[in-house]
C-alpha positions in Angstrom: 129.7 117.8 103.9 130.2 114.2 105.7 133.2 111.8 103.7 130.8 109.5 102.0 129.1 112.7 100.0 132.9 114.1 99.5 133.8 110.7 97.9 130.2 110.4 95.5 131.1 114.0 94.0 134.4 112.3 92.8 132.1 108.9 91.7 130.1 108.4 88.6 126.7 108.5 89.5 125.7 105.0 88.1 128.3 104.1 90.8 126.8 106.4 93.9 124.4 103.3 95.2 126.9 100.0 94.8 129.1 103.0 97.6 130.3 101.3 100.7 128.3 103.8 103.8 130.3 101.6 106.5 134.2 101.0 107.2 136.4 100.1 110.0 138.9 102.4 110.1 142.2 100.5 112.1 145.1 103.3 113.0 145.8 103.8 108.9 144.2 101.5 107.1 140.4 101.3 106.2 138.5 97.7 105.7 135.8 97.9 103.4 133.5 96.0 101.4 133.4 96.4 97.8 131.7 93.8 96.9 128.9 95.2 94.8 131.9 97.5 92.8 132.8 96.3 89.7 136.2 95.0 89.5 137.9 97.3 86.9 137.0 100.3 89.6 137.2 99.1 92.7 141.3 100.4 92.8 140.4 103.9 91.5 137.3 104.3 94.2 139.5 102.8 97.2 142.3 105.7 96.2 139.2 108.4 96.4 138.2 106.5 99.8 142.1 106.4 101.1 142.6 110.0 100.0 138.8 111.2 101.5 139.4 109.3 104.6 143.2 109.9 104.5 144.3 106.6 105.1 147.8 104.7 103.8 146.0 101.7 102.8 142.4 100.1 101.9 141.8 96.3 102.9 138.7 94.6 101.3 136.6 93.3 104.3 137.4 89.2 104.6 136.4 86.6 107.0 138.1 85.8 110.2 138.2 82.1 110.6 140.3 80.3 113.1 140.8 78.9 116.5 143.4 82.3 116.0 141.3 84.3 114.9 143.4 85.4 111.7 142.6 86.8 108.2 141.7 84.1 105.3 143.7 86.3 103.2 144.3 90.1 102.1 143.3 91.7 99.5 144.5 95.3 98.9 142.6 97.4 97.6 145.5 100.8 97.9 148.3 100.4 99.1 150.1 98.3 100.4 151.2 98.7 104.0 149.7 96.8 106.6 150.7 97.4 110.1 149.1 100.1 111.6 149.2 101.8 114.7 146.5 102.6 117.1 146.3 104.0 120.1 143.2 103.5 122.6 143.2 104.9 127.0 146.6 105.6 126.5 147.9 102.8 125.2 149.4 102.1 122.2 149.1 98.9 119.7 151.2 97.8 117.2 149.7 95.5 114.4 149.6 93.3 111.4 146.1 93.4 109.3 147.2 91.4 107.3 148.3 88.3 109.6 146.4 89.8 113.4 142.4 90.4 113.4 141.6 93.7 115.4 137.7 95.1 116.7 137.2 98.6 117.2 134.2 97.5 118.6 135.4 95.8 121.8 136.9 99.8 122.3 135.8 100.4 125.3 136.4 97.1 127.1 139.3 96.9 126.5 140.5 99.5 128.9 139.7 97.9 131.7 140.4 100.4 134.4 140.8 103.3 132.4 137.4 103.0 130.4 134.0 103.8 131.6 132.5 103.6 134.8 130.5 99.8 134.1 134.2 98.7 132.4 136.2 99.6 135.4 134.2 98.0 137.6 134.5 94.1 136.2 137.4 95.3 136.1 138.2 96.6 139.8 140.4 93.7 141.5 140.4 92.9 145.1 145.2 93.7 145.4 145.2 89.9 142.7 148.6 88.6 143.6 149.0 87.0 139.6 146.2 87.8 137.2 146.1 85.6 133.3 145.2 86.3 130.7 144.3 83.0 128.7 143.8 84.7 124.9 146.1 88.4 125.0 146.8 88.4 121.3 149.3 91.8 121.1 148.2 93.2 124.1 144.9 93.9 124.3 143.3 93.1 127.8 146.3 92.5 129.1 148.9 95.3 128.8 145.8 97.6 129.9 145.3 95.0 133.5 149.1 95.7 133.9 149.0 98.8 133.9 146.4 99.4 135.9 147.8 97.0 138.4 151.2 97.3 138.5 153.0 95.2 141.5 150.5 92.1 140.1 152.1 89.9 137.8 150.5 89.2 134.3 150.8 86.7 132.4 150.1 87.1 129.4 149.5 83.8 126.9 148.6 83.1 123.1 149.6 80.2 120.8 149.9 82.1 118.0 153.5 83.3 117.2 152.8 86.3 115.1 150.6 88.3 117.7 153.0 86.8 120.5 155.8 89.7 117.9 153.2 91.9 118.7 152.7 91.2 122.2 156.4 91.7 123.1 156.7 94.8 120.8 153.9 96.4 122.7 154.9 95.3 126.0 158.8 97.9 125.2 156.5 100.1 124.0 154.3 100.8 126.9 157.1 100.4 128.8 155.5 97.7 130.7 157.5 95.2 132.9 155.4 93.1 135.0 154.3 91.3 132.1 155.2 87.5 131.2 154.7 86.3 128.1 154.2 82.8 127.2 153.7 81.5 123.4 151.9 77.6 124.1 148.7 76.9 124.5 146.6 78.2 127.9 145.2 74.6 129.0 149.3 73.7 128.9 149.6 76.6 131.3 149.1 75.1 134.7 150.2 78.3 136.8 147.9 79.7 139.7 145.9 82.9 139.1 143.5 85.1 141.3 142.1 86.5 138.2 141.4 84.8 134.6 140.3 86.4 131.8 139.3 85.2 129.2 138.7 87.3 126.3 137.5 84.9 123.6 134.0 84.9 121.0 132.9 80.9 119.9 133.9 78.8 122.5 135.5 80.3 125.0 133.2 77.8 127.8 135.4 75.1 126.4 138.3 77.1 128.3 136.4 76.8 132.1 137.3 73.4 132.9 140.7 74.2 132.9 140.8 77.9 134.2 138.9 76.6 136.5 141.9 74.7 138.1 144.2 77.1 138.1 142.6 79.4 140.1 143.1 79.9 143.3 140.4 79.6 146.0 137.3 82.0 145.4 139.4 83.4 142.3 137.4 85.2 139.3 137.5 84.6 135.4 136.1 87.4 133.5 134.3 85.7 131.2 133.8 86.9 127.1 131.9 84.8 124.7 128.5 85.3 121.8 125.7 83.8 122.8 121.9 83.5 120.6 119.3 86.6 123.0 116.8 84.0 123.0 118.9 81.5 125.2 119.7 84.5 127.4 115.9 85.6 127.2 116.4 88.6 125.7 114.1 89.7 123.0 113.5 93.6 123.3 116.4 96.3 124.6 114.3 97.1 127.7 114.8 92.5 129.1 118.7 93.9 128.8 119.0 93.3 132.8 119.9 91.1 135.4 121.7 87.7 134.5 120.3 85.8 132.2 118.8 82.4 134.1 119.9 79.8 131.5 123.3 81.2 131.5 123.7 81.1 135.5 122.7 77.4 135.4 125.1 77.0 133.2 127.7 78.6 134.9 126.4 76.3 138.3 126.9 73.1 136.1 130.8 74.6 135.3 131.5 75.4 139.2 131.1 79.1 138.6 128.3 81.7 140.4 127.9 84.6 138.7 128.4 87.9 139.6 127.5 90.3 136.8 126.7 90.4 133.1 127.0 93.1 130.8 126.2 92.9 127.1 129.8 94.3 125.3 127.7 94.2 122.2 125.4 93.5 118.9 127.7 90.1 116.9 125.4 89.3 114.2 122.0 88.4 113.7 120.2 87.7 117.0 123.2 87.4 118.5 125.6 89.3 121.3 128.7 89.7 122.5 128.7 89.0 126.2 130.9 89.7 129.5 130.3 88.4 132.8 132.7 88.2 136.2 132.5 84.1 137.2 133.4 83.4 141.0 134.9 79.6 141.5 132.6 78.6 144.1 
C-alpha cells in the first residue's frame, strides 16, 4: 500500500476524505495542509503521518510572504525541531524551515552544471571570472555554481541575516572556498561580473537595471520570474516552445536580448515560473 493507504488504516473512516493527499518532504520534515482536519484531531493525525513518512517534525502549511520570502508563522503539529538538511546533486544544505523557505519543485534547476542537460545548458558559461548571485539565500544556486566553476570568484549576496548564517555554514560543510558572502541589498553592491544570477520570484525585473550596470560588456543575466501563461502566449502544453514575443519586447526595453527561455514549473493558477538567459546589449 502507498503511505496514504497505510495512514487511512490508522484513522477513523469518517476522516478519510479530509486527509491531505499531498505534502512536501524536506529532509526529515514534512509541510502539510491540515486545514480540513478537526482541530482536536490534528496532532493525533500528524503523529500518524510522521511515523508513516519517517520524519521528526510535521509543520502546518503556511503563507510565504514579504521581500525576504519567509514563513509568516510556524504551527508545529508534531515534533519541535525545524532545522533540517537536504542533499541535492552532491551538495548538502542545512536550513531552518521556521525562518527560511525551501522549494522542492526547483530541485532540477538548482543543480546547475550537475543536473539534466537542459539545466546544465543554461548554466554553461564561457570561463567567467566573476559570478554574482543576487538572492543567494542559503546557497541554493551559489554553491553549485561555485562547485562547477572552482576558478571563478562567486559573490553571494542576501539581505536576510538568517539566510547568510546558513549560507556560511553550507559553504563550510561543502568545502567551498571561492564564494564571497555579503549580507546586504544587492542594489548596494556595485561589483562587476560576467554573469549575474537573479533567482527570485515576484519582482525580479526591478533588479535588472542594477544588474545591467554591474555586468561586464556582453555579460549575461540568468533571470527567474513568474508570469501569466496568457501574457506569455501559452494556452496549452504544445505552445511551450521558443521565446515569447511579449517577454522579448519587455527585455529589450531593459536593454537585454533573450538568448534562451524555459519554463521551470507551474506557479499557481494560469501562471508559470520561467527562466531566461539575457545578454546585455
